[in-house]
C-alpha positions, 0 to 999 in steps of 0.5 A, a space after each residue: 520444452 520450448 516447442 512444448 510450451 509454444 504448442 500449449 499456448 497455441 492450443 489455448 488460443 494464444 497468438 503464436 506464429 506457425 512453427 514446426 520442430 525438426 528432429 531425426 524422425 521428423 525432417 523439415 516440412 516446407 509446407 507448414 507455412 507459406 512464409 518466406 523468412 523464419 526464426 530458427 532456434 534451439 528447442 533442446 531438452 535441457 532448456 526452459 525447465 523450472 530450474 535452469 533456462 539456458 537462456 542465450 546459450 545456443 544459436 538463434 538465427 533470425 530472418 532466415 530465407 526459406 532456402 537457407 533454413 537447412 543450413 540454419 538448422 545445422 548451425 543451431 545444432 552445432 551450438 549445442 556442445 559449446 553452449 551446454 559446456 559453458 553453462 553446465 560448468 557454471 552450474 555444476 551439471 554433468 558433461 554431455 556430448 554434441 547431438 547432431 540430431 537435436 531438435 530445432 524450432 523453425 518458426 514464421 518470422 515476425 517483422 516486428 515494429 518493436 519487441 522484447 521480453 514480458 516477465 509475469 512476475 518481477 524476477 527480482 522477487 516482487 510477485 505481483 509486479 509484471 515487467 515488460 521490456 520493449 525496444 525497437 525492431 527485433 527482440 534479439 537486440 533487447 535481450 542482448 542489451 544492444 538497444 535502448 529500451 523502455 521498461 514498464 512495471 505493472 502492479 497487478 493488484 492496483 492495475 497501475 504502472 510506471 515506466 522508465 525510458 532510455 534514450 528514444 526507446 519506444 513507448 507502447 500504445 495503451 491498447 498494445 500494453 493492455 494486450 500484453 498484460 492480458 496475454 501475460 496473465 493468461 500465460 501465467 495462468 496456463 503454466 501455473 507459475 511466473 513465466 518469462 515470455 518473448 514477444 513481438 509487435 507487428 502493426 496492431 498485433 502481438 505475437 508470443 515467440 517463446 515462454 519459459 519459467 522464471 528461474 531467477 526468483 529468490 524463493 522463500 516465504 511469500 510476504 504480502 503487504 497491504 495498506 488497507 486501513 493503515 493508509 488512513 494513519 500513514 498516507 503516502 511517504 513516512 520517514 524512518 523515525 516514524 517507521 521504526 516507532 510504528 513497528 515497535 508499538 504494533 509489536 508491543 500492543 499485540 504482544 500485550 493482547 496475546 499475553 492477556 488472552 492466552 495466559 500462556 507465554 509459549 503461544 506468544 513465543 511461537 507467534 513472536 515472528 508474526 507479531 514482530 512484523 504486524 507492520 512493515 515498510 516498502 518504498 518509504 511507505 507503511 503497510 500491514 504485513 497481512 500474512 502476520 495478521 492472518 497468522 494471529 487471527 487463525 488462533 481464533 475459533 471459527 477463524 475463517 468467519 473472523 477473518 471475513 469480518 476483519 477483511 470487510 471492516 477494514 476494506 481488504 480488497 483481496 480476500 486471499 488469505 496468505 499465512 503459514 498453516 499452524 495446527 492449533 489444538 481445539 482446547 487452545 482455540 476454545 480457551 482463547 475464544 472464551 477469554 476473547 469473549 470475556 474481554 469483549 464483554 468488559 470492553 466498554 468499562 475498560 475503555 472508560 478506565 483507559 481514558 481516565 488513566 490517560 487523563 491523569 498520566 498525561 498531566 504528570 507526563 507534561 510536567 516531566 517533559 517540561 522539566 527536562 526541556 527547561 534544564 539547560 545544564 545537561 544534555 537532554 537526549 538521554 533524558 528525553 529517550 528515558 521519558 520516551 521508553 517510560 511512556 511506551 512501558 506505561 501506556 502500551 501495557 494498557 493500550 491493547 484494550 483498544 484493539 479489543 474495542 476495534 474487534 467489539 465495534 467490528 463484530 457488532 457493526 457486522 451483526 447489525 447488518 445492512 438492515 440497520 445501516 441508517 441507524 448506524 450512520 446516526 451517531 452523534 457527539 463523536 470526539 473526532 468532531 470536537 476539534 472542528 467545532 472548536 476551530 469554527 468557534 475560533 473563526 467566530 472569535 476572529 470575526 467578532 474581535 479580530 485576530 490581533 486581540 487578546 480574545 483571539 490569542 487566548 482562544 487560539 492558545 486554548 485550542 492548541 492546548 486541547 486539539 493542537 495535535 489533531 491534524 492531517 497526517 497526525 500519526 507521522 512524527 515528522 508532521 507539522 501540527 498546530 502545536 508545533 507550528 501555531 501559524 497554521 491555525 492563523 492560516 486556517 482561520 484567515 481562509 474561513 473568515 468569509 465562510 459560514 462557520 456553523 456545522 449542519 444541524 442534526 435532529 435529536 437522536 432517537 432514544 437508545 432503548 428504541 435502538 436494536 441491541 446490536 446497533 447500540 453495541 456497535 455505536 458504543 464501540 465506534 464512540 469509544 474507538 474515536 475517543 481513544 484515537 483522540 487520546 492516541 493523537 495527544 500521545 503521538 503529540 508528546 512523542 513528537 515533541 520529544 523527538 523534535 527536542 532531540 533534533 534541536 540538540 543534535 543540530 546544536 551539536 553540529 551532528 545534523 544540519 536541521 532539527 527536522 533531519 532527526 526524522 530521517 534517523 530510526 529510534 534504534 539508531 538514535 539509541 545507539 548514537 554515540 558521538 557520530 555525525 549523522 549528516 551523511 546518513 541523512 543525505 542518503 536517506 533524503 535521496 532515497 525518499 525523493 526516489 520513492 516519491 516518484 513511485 505509485 502508492 501501491 495498495 498491495 505488494 507481494 514479495 518472494 523471500 524478502 521485501 525489496 525497495 525500488 530503485 527508480 530514475 525518472 519514473 512516469 506512471 499512469 493507469 490503463 483503464 479510464 471510464 466515466 462510471 465508478 463504483 464503491 462502498 457507500 459510506 454516508 448516503 446522499 446525492 450531490 453534483 459538483 466540481 471534483 477536487 483531487 487531493 493527493 498532497 493534503 494541505 489545510 490551506 486548500 479551499 474545499 468549499 462546495 467541491 467533491 473531494 477525491 483522495 486516496 484516503 483520509 485520517 482524523 485531521 481531514 475533518 477540517 477539509 471535509 466540513 466545507 466540502 460537498 462530498 468525498 470519494 476515497 480510494 481506501 476505506 470501509 464502514 468504520 474508516 474515518 472517511 465514513 464516520 466523519 461524513 456521516 456526522 457531517 451529513 456529507 455524501 461519501 463513498 469509499 473503496 472506489 478503485 483508482 478514483 484519483 486517476 480516473 477523476 481529474 480536478 475540475 471534472 463535473 461529478 455526480 456522487 450518488 452514494 445512495 445508489 452506489 455510483 459515481 458518474 463523470 458528467 463532464 471532463 475538464 479537458 
C-alpha cells in the first residue's frame, strides 16, 4: 500500500520524491533517478491499511549510496519475517513465511533540514485538529523518539495553532507551516480519511515521503462541540460548579419544552440522550453539543429550513449538520408542527405571564433565603441545597417558554428579511439598557453630592438591589458581581466622574401601525427576550448567593481553604458531600484550569467517540494568516475610525472612551463598557446577539462574526470600522 499511496499523491500533483518499486518481476531500474543517495524501505502488502499500519516493524535504510541499493533491498526483505511475526502475534494475525521477493520501495533521499510526521487528525481522537511533529535532521530520529521535537496542534475550523517545544527543537517558518497544513488537507481529501504523513523539509521545499491511514483513532459517535451563541453567556473558562449547573438547566428546560409540544413521553424518552447533552464541556469551556441540537430540530416539519434559520440567527459558521438520523413519522412531525405553531402564537402573552410569576416568586424566595442565612443554630448547606432544588423545580418547569420566544424572535427576524434591517435596528427601551442608565444616574449623583454622602449610598444600594447581578460574565456563578462585591460600583463611578454621563438621544419611534407585520413581531420577540434575560440574571444571582453561602460554611468547617473554592466543586459532588475534605480536589482542579488557560478558546471541537480534555505544558499559540482587511456581519450600521482596544479579559475598570473595542464575544454586562466606546468588533455573534442589540440601541457601529479579529487586530492599531459597507480596515499598525 505504501507505494500505491505515493503513486496516488504524485498523480495528484503532490510533492513526492521520485521512486521505484523493486519486485520479482520489476527489478531495480537505475535510470529512474539521477540522485546518488536513496531511502530504501518496505512496501509490503500487509502495511498501511485501514486496520493495521505495521509502522516501524520493517527495516528502513536511509542515505544509501547508489552502489549499495541492492544490498539494502536484500536487508529490507530479510526484515519481513521478524517484523511480521512480532506484530502479528500482538494483533492475533495468522503466521506467514518470509518472502524473498517482497516488494521494496527505493526513493530519492531528501537531505532534510528538518522532518517529522503530520497527522491530519489528532490520533487521540480530536478529528478537527491537525498535529505536526518536527525535529532537526532526518525523520527517523523523530519517529524513533531519539530527537527533541516541536509539536504543533492546528484547529482546522479556527485556523489557529499552538505548539509545545522540547529543548532546542526547531520551529517551522510560518510559510513552511502553512505549506504543510495545506498539503495535509489535500492528502486527507485525496484519501477520504484521516491520514498519517511522513514529510521532510529541505530549504524552502516540503516533500511527502509516505502516507497511511491513522489506525489508532478510537472510533464511535462523532461529537461536535460549537460555541456559537453560548460563548456570549459563558466566555472563556467556566469553573466546575457553573458547568454542572448549566448542563442541568439546559436538560430540564428542553425536557419541559418537548413534553409540552409532544404530549408523548415516549418521544421525549427516545431523545433523552440528546437533551441530556445539549451542552458539554471541554478544556474548561462550555459548548453547545451541536449534534444534539440538530437531533431535536430534526423532529420539526421542514427541519432543513428550521435548521438553516437557527444556524443563521445563532451565527453558526460551519453549516454542516451532524446528527444521528432518526425516522420520524409524518404524523408526529405534523402534530409537533401544529403544537409549536400554537405555542409560538401564544408566546407574547406567556412571556408576560412568566415575568409576573417571577416577580412574585422572587419576593418569596428572598424571604426564604434570608431566613436560612440568618439561622446560626443549624448547618446551612442542606437547607440551601433544598432552596436550590425547589428553585429549579418551580422555575424551570415554566422557563421553557423563553425557548419558544427565541424561536419566535428568530422566525420573525428571518421573515422580516434584509429589506427591513433598519427597522429591526430601531428598537427602544430594552431591559438590557436600564442598568447602564441607572449606573450613569448614579455617576451624576456622585458628581452632584460626592461619593461619601447619604444620597450616593442610598442610590448605590437601590442600584444594587435592582441591577446588582448584571455584570460581565453574569451567568458564571464564580463571577464577582456588583451585589457580591459592592466596591466594584464605586470603581466604575470613580472612573467616570470626568466623563459625560448621557446616552445618545434617540428620535421618537415610528408608530407601530406603520411598521410591517413581521417587523412588529420580531421586535416583540427581541423585547421579551431581553426582559426574560434580565430575570434570568436575577435568578442566577440568587443561585450564586446560595453557593457562596455554602462555600463560606465549608470554609468555616475547614473543608476548603477559601469560600470561593466551592466553585471548583460540581453540584452533584456537593450533594454527595458527606464529611470529606475537599482541599485536594480543589488543588487538582485549579492546576487543570491553569493549564486550560494556556489553550486557545476554540470555537469548534470535533471528537471521535468521546470528549477529551487537553493536557499541555508551556503552550504558545498564534494565527497563521494576517491581513489588513476583515469582513463579518454588520450588526449596527455606521462608520467610525479610531484606536483599537483588544479585550480578551473584560474588566469594568478598563477605560474604553473613544476606542473601537475588539473582543471574542460580549454578554449583557458589556453594556457598561460599550456605552463609552466608539464601536465594537466581535468574533462571535449574530443579528440577535447581545453585541448587535446593545450597539443598535446605543447607536454604536458594530460588526460580529469577524473571524480571528482578536489576533489580526492589535491594541493601538488605527482601525476603520465601516459596518454599512461590511468592512474593517487596519489603517496603521501599532508595531
